[in-house]
C-alpha positions in Angstrom: 1.3 -18.6 27.1 -0.7 -21.4 28.0 0.5 -25.6 28.1 -1.9 -28.1 26.9 -2.3 -30.3 30.2 -0.5 -33.5 30.4 -2.9 -36.5 29.0 -4.6 -39.1 31.3 -3.3 -41.9 32.6 -5.3 -43.7 30.4 -5.1 -42.1 27.8 -1.1 -42.6 27.4 -1.9 -46.6 28.5 -4.3 -48.4 26.0 -5.7 -51.9 25.1 -3.6 -51.0 21.7 -0.7 -50.8 23.8 -1.3 -53.9 25.1 -2.3 -55.5 22.0 1.3 -53.9 20.4 3.4 -55.4 23.0 1.9 -59.1 22.9 3.0 -58.7 19.1 6.1 -57.3 19.9 7.7 -59.9 22.8 5.6 -62.8 20.9 7.9 -66.0 20.8 10.4 -64.1 23.8 8.1 -65.1 26.7 6.3 -68.6 27.3 2.4 -68.0 27.2 2.0 -69.3 30.4 -0.5 -72.2 30.9 -4.3 -70.8 32.4 -5.5 -73.9 33.9 -8.5 -74.5 36.5 -8.3 -76.1 40.2 -10.8 -78.6 40.9 -9.4 -78.8 44.3 -9.2 -75.0 44.9 -12.3 -74.0 43.4 -14.3 -77.0 46.1 -12.6 -75.1 48.8 -13.3 -71.6 47.8 -16.6 -71.7 47.0 -16.2 -70.4 43.7 -13.9 -71.1 39.9 -10.8 -70.8 40.3 -8.8 -70.7 37.2 -4.9 -70.1 37.9 -2.5 -68.0 35.3 1.2 -69.6 36.2 3.6 -66.8 35.4 6.0 -68.2 38.4 6.8 -70.8 35.1 8.1 -68.1 32.5 12.3 -68.1 32.5 12.8 -66.3 35.2 9.5 -67.1 37.5 8.1 -64.0 37.3 5.9 -62.0 35.0 7.9 -58.8 35.1 10.2 -60.5 32.1 6.8 -59.5 29.9 7.2 -55.1 30.6 11.0 -55.4 31.2 11.3 -57.0 27.5 8.7 -54.3 26.3 10.5 -51.5 27.3 13.8 -52.8 25.8 12.4 -53.5 22.5 11.4 -49.7 22.3 14.9 -48.8 22.9 16.4 -46.5 20.1 19.8 -47.9 18.5 21.5 -45.6 20.7 19.8 -46.1 24.2 20.6 -49.5 23.1 24.1 -49.0 22.5 24.6 -47.3 25.9 22.6 -49.4 27.7 20.0 -49.4 30.3 19.8 -49.1 34.5 17.5 -49.6 36.8 16.9 -50.2 40.7 15.7 -53.2 42.1 16.3 -56.5 44.3 13.6 -58.8 43.1 12.0 -59.8 39.9 12.3 -56.8 37.7 16.3 -56.7 37.9 16.3 -60.6 36.8 13.4 -59.9 33.9 15.6 -56.9 32.3 18.7 -58.5 33.0 17.5 -61.6 31.1 16.5 -59.5 28.2 19.0 -57.1 28.1 21.9 -59.6 27.2 19.7 -61.7 25.1 19.5 -58.0 22.7 23.0 -57.2 23.3 21.8 -54.6 25.7 24.1 -53.3 28.6 21.8 -53.9 31.9 22.9 -52.0 35.4 21.4 -52.4 38.7 21.4 -50.9 41.4 21.1 -52.7 44.7 21.1 -51.8 48.2 24.4 -53.6 50.5 21.1 -55.0 52.4 20.4 -57.4 49.6 20.3 -61.4 50.0 23.3 -62.5 48.0 21.5 -64.8 46.5 19.6 -62.2 44.4 22.3 -60.5 43.5 23.8 -64.1 42.3 20.5 -64.9 40.6 21.2 -61.5 38.6 24.5 -61.7 37.9 23.7 -65.1 36.6 21.5 -63.9 34.2 23.7 -61.4 32.6 22.9 -58.1 34.7 25.6 -55.5 36.6 25.0 -55.2 40.0 26.3 -52.2 41.8 25.5 -51.7 45.0 24.7 -48.8 46.8 22.3 -47.2 50.2 20.9 -49.1 53.1 17.5 -48.8 51.6 15.4 -49.3 48.0 15.5 -45.4 48.2 18.9 -44.6 48.3 19.6 -47.2 45.8 17.2 -45.8 43.0 18.5 -42.2 44.7 22.0 -43.2 42.8 20.7 -45.2 39.9 19.5 -41.7 38.6 22.6 -40.4 39.4 24.1 -42.8 37.1 21.4 -43.1 34.4 22.5 -38.8 34.4 26.1 -39.8 34.4 26.8 -42.2 32.1 23.6 -41.4 29.5 22.3 -44.9 30.5 18.4 -45.1 30.1 16.5 -45.8 33.4 13.5 -48.4 33.2 11.5 -48.4 35.7 10.0 -51.2 37.6 6.3 -50.1 36.9 5.5 -46.2 36.6 5.9 -46.5 33.1 3.5 -46.9 30.5 5.4 -49.5 28.1 6.5 -52.0 31.3 2.9 -51.8 32.0 1.7 -52.2 28.5 3.8 -55.2 28.5 2.5 -56.7 32.1 -1.0 -56.4 30.6 0.0 -58.9 28.4 -1.1 -61.5 30.9 -4.6 -60.2 30.9 -5.3 -61.1 27.2 -3.9 -64.4 27.1 -6.0 -65.1 30.8 -9.3 -63.8 28.3 -8.3 -65.7 25.5 -8.5 -68.8 27.5 -11.4 -68.4 29.6 -13.5 -65.6 27.9 -16.3 -65.8 30.5 -14.5 -65.0 33.8 -16.3 -62.8 36.1 -13.2 -61.2 37.7 -9.8 -60.5 38.2 -7.7 -60.6 41.1 -4.1 -59.4 40.9 -1.5 -58.3 43.3 -0.5 -54.7 43.7 2.8 -53.6 44.8 3.8 -50.7 42.8 0.8 -51.2 40.1 2.2 -51.6 37.0 1.0 -55.2 36.9 -3.0 -54.1 37.4 -2.6 -50.9 35.7 -1.8 -53.1 32.4 -4.0 -56.2 33.3 -7.1 -53.5 34.1 -6.5 -51.4 30.8 -6.5 -54.4 29.0 -9.2 -56.3 30.5 -11.6 -53.6 30.5 -10.9 -52.7 27.3 -12.2 -56.0 26.4 -14.8 -57.2 28.6 -16.1 -53.9 30.2 -18.3 -55.6 33.2 -15.4 -58.1 34.0 -14.8 -57.7 38.4 -11.2 -56.1 38.7 -9.9 -56.8 42.4 -6.8 -55.7 43.6 -4.8 -57.1 46.7 -2.2 -55.9 49.1 -0.3 -57.3 52.1 -1.9 -55.6 54.9 1.8 -54.7 56.1 1.9 -52.8 53.0 -1.4 -51.2 52.0 0.2 -48.1 49.9 -1.9 -48.1 47.1 -5.3 -48.9 49.0 -4.3 -45.8 50.9 -3.4 -43.3 48.1 -6.9 -44.4 46.7 -9.1 -44.3 49.9 -7.0 -40.8 50.7 -5.9 -43.0 53.9 -2.7 -42.7 55.7 -1.8 -45.6 57.1 1.0 -47.2 58.3 3.4 -48.8 56.1 6.3 -51.5 56.9 6.7 -54.7 58.3 8.9 -58.0 57.5 5.8 -59.4 55.3 6.5 -62.6 53.2 5.3 -60.8 49.9 8.7 -59.2 49.3 7.3 -58.9 45.8 4.7 -56.4 46.8 6.1 -54.5 49.5 6.0 -51.0 48.0 5.9 -48.1 50.0 5.1 -45.7 47.4 3.1 -46.7 44.3 3.9 -45.1 40.8 2.0 -41.8 40.1 1.2 -43.4 36.5 0.0 -46.4 38.2 -2.5 -45.1 40.8 -4.4 -42.8 38.3 -5.0 -45.9 36.4 -5.7 -48.0 39.3 -8.2 -45.1 40.4 -9.7 -45.3 37.4 -10.5 -48.9 36.7 -10.1 -50.9 39.3 -13.2 -52.0 41.5 -11.7 -52.7 45.1 -8.3 -53.2 46.8 -8.4 -56.1 49.4 -5.7 -56.4 52.1 -4.5 -59.3 53.4 -2.8 -60.4 56.8 0.5 -62.4 56.7 -1.2 -65.9 58.0 -3.2 -66.0 54.9 -0.5 -65.3 52.1 1.7 -68.2 54.0 -1.7 -70.7 53.8 -2.2 -69.4 50.2 1.4 -70.6 49.4 1.3 -74.0 51.3 -2.1 -74.5 49.6 -0.4 -73.4 46.0 2.3 -76.3 46.6 0.4 -79.2 48.3 -2.5 -79.0 45.8 -1.1 -77.3 42.7 2.7 -78.6 43.1 3.4 -75.2 41.9 6.3 -72.6 43.8 4.8 -69.7 44.4 6.5 -66.2 46.5 4.4 -64.3 48.8 3.2 -61.9 46.2 2.4 -64.9 43.6 -0.2 -66.2 46.7 -2.0 -62.7 47.3 -4.1 -63.5 45.0 -5.5 -66.8 46.4 -5.2 -65.8 50.2 -7.6 -62.2 49.0 -10.1 -64.9 47.7 -10.0 -67.4 50.6 -9.7 -64.3 53.1 -13.3 -63.0 51.7 -15.5 -66.3 50.6 -18.4 -63.9 50.6 -17.1 -61.7 47.7 -16.2 -64.5 45.4 -18.5 -67.4 45.7 -19.7 -69.4 42.8 -17.9 -66.4 40.5 -15.7 -67.7 37.7 -12.3 -66.1 39.2 -8.9 -65.6 37.4 -5.8 -65.5 39.5 -1.9 -64.6 38.7 0.9 -66.6 39.9 2.9 -63.7 39.3 6.1 -65.0 40.3 8.2 -68.4 42.1 11.1 -67.0 43.7 10.8 -67.7 47.1 14.0 -68.5 49.4 13.9 -72.0 49.5 14.3 -71.6 53.8 11.3 -68.9 54.0 9.1 -71.8 51.9 10.3 -74.6 54.6 9.4 -72.0 57.4 6.1 -71.7 55.7 5.0 -74.9 54.8 5.9 -76.3 58.6 3.7 -73.1 59.8 0.8 -73.8 58.2 1.3 -78.0 59.3 1.1 -76.4 62.9 -1.9 -74.1 62.1 -3.9 -76.9 60.4 -3.2 -79.0 63.8 -1.4 -81.4 61.7 1.8 -80.5 63.7 2.4 -79.4 67.8 4.7 -78.7 70.5 3.4 -79.3 73.7 5.3 -78.3 77.1 5.2 -80.7 79.9 6.1 -81.0 83.4 7.7 -84.0 84.6 9.7 -85.3 87.4 13.5 -85.8 87.0 13.8 -89.2 87.4 13.9 -92.8 85.2 11.3 -93.4 83.0 9.5 -90.1 83.4 10.3 -89.5 79.8 9.2 -93.0 78.8 6.1 -93.2 80.4 5.2 -90.0 78.4 6.5 -91.5 75.2 4.2 -94.3 75.7 1.4 -91.9 75.8 2.1 -90.7 72.1 2.3 -93.8 70.7 -0.7 -95.1 72.3 -2.5 -92.0 70.3 -0.2 -92.7 67.1 0.9 -89.5 66.9 4.9 -89.1 66.1 7.1 -87.4 68.1 9.8 -85.3 65.7 12.0 -83.7 68.3 12.3 -83.6 72.0 14.4 -80.8 74.2 14.8 -81.2 77.9 15.0 -77.8 80.4 16.1 -78.6 84.0 17.6 -75.3 84.6 16.1 -72.1 83.1 12.3 -73.7 84.7 10.4 -72.4 88.0 9.8 -76.0 88.3 11.4 -77.0 91.5 15.0 -78.5 91.6 13.7 -82.2 91.2 11.4 -80.8 87.9 11.8 -80.7 85.0 9.6 -79.6 81.3 10.4 -81.5 78.5 9.4 -79.5 75.5 8.0 -82.4 71.9 7.1 -81.2 68.5 5.2 -84.0 67.1 2.6 -84.9 64.1 -0.7 -86.4 63.7 -3.5 -87.3 61.0 -5.0 -84.0 62.2 -5.9 -81.7 65.4 -8.5 -83.5 66.9 -5.8 -86.5 67.0 -3.8 -84.2 68.8 -6.4 -82.5 71.2 -7.2 -86.2 71.7 -3.4 -87.1 73.3 -3.6 -84.0 75.4 -6.7 -84.6 76.9 -5.6 -88.3 77.7 -1.8 -87.1 79.3 -4.0 -84.2 81.4 -6.2 -86.8 82.5 -3.2 -88.9 83.9 -2.3 -85.8 85.9 0.5 -84.3 83.6 0.7 -80.9 83.2 0.5 -79.8 78.9 0.7 -76.6 77.3 0.6 -76.2 73.7 2.1 -73.8 71.7 0.1 -71.1 69.3 1.4 -68.9 66.4 -1.1 -67.2 66.3 
């Protein structure tokens, strides 16, 4: 007896599903602003429209899919509760709306999860269980608890109901700006772009659909391109640092998405910094991936009307501070200069006078007499400084070298 083939992914997720999700979650999630950025448009050479999903209550779009999945549960499933494996935005979105609806939510996280993420999820009502050293181990344990306790597993991305909820982002973007030429969407497991591509392609068949992944985690790109690429490393875009994309979502991406671009870490950092400096909005690395892709591929987007999703704003404050300072270094506004000096009175003072004469502000000074190859009567001093731009610091270095100082500068790249 033959069995009928399983329906294609594009049949399991349609524009009707996304529209139904929009009606279902209406009023319970924020219909976030869709705003034009004049300054970013000028910098990028195209018309940039930003969808501020970092303004959701839990600061990420994940609420949409989590809520849609919760609202589709049976009464018995609601009574028993749901479970998920996540150390990120899915855990907070599911916990927040589960608690609001009276559905018990269990989240399994690896033991390596930062305390701040555990506290954020607990603060919105999630019951945390720590297991394993990796996400894969935590996910396998969640599946075991699902069976043992009769819970319903809510996948963070590889689920048509979750993807339908995420697709409501595209409905809102195209309702606000119908003449967009393309959407640029971050890809981790593929839930967001699957839902958005389904909606956008149905509403505007000729719209460009571009996915973005961190170069360190090119999992979906590799799957679609049929390439074997290394996947791992310390990326600022933790929200899209997924080693294995969903089976369902990769079918949608293969069918509907035009291209996947890979972005370097420096580009992600620069995009995070630009969005804070120009738009005064905090985004995590994944949330800045779209802008990073546009700025890294100016010829690809020149003159086009581009919609970007700022998909999340949950970035550690210390990491954000590091990103902003590193961006100042890359832009030339901050530098670290190592200057060789003679160990005698007034040597440091003489150098500081040159900084003052060039109007370069000194932030920090560090002397080193012991760990150096200089003669015993020599030393070097590291001076961190800030200026108007790189040209001003370059002029200072030129003045110092003209006066006989050995000067070395430190670069990030």
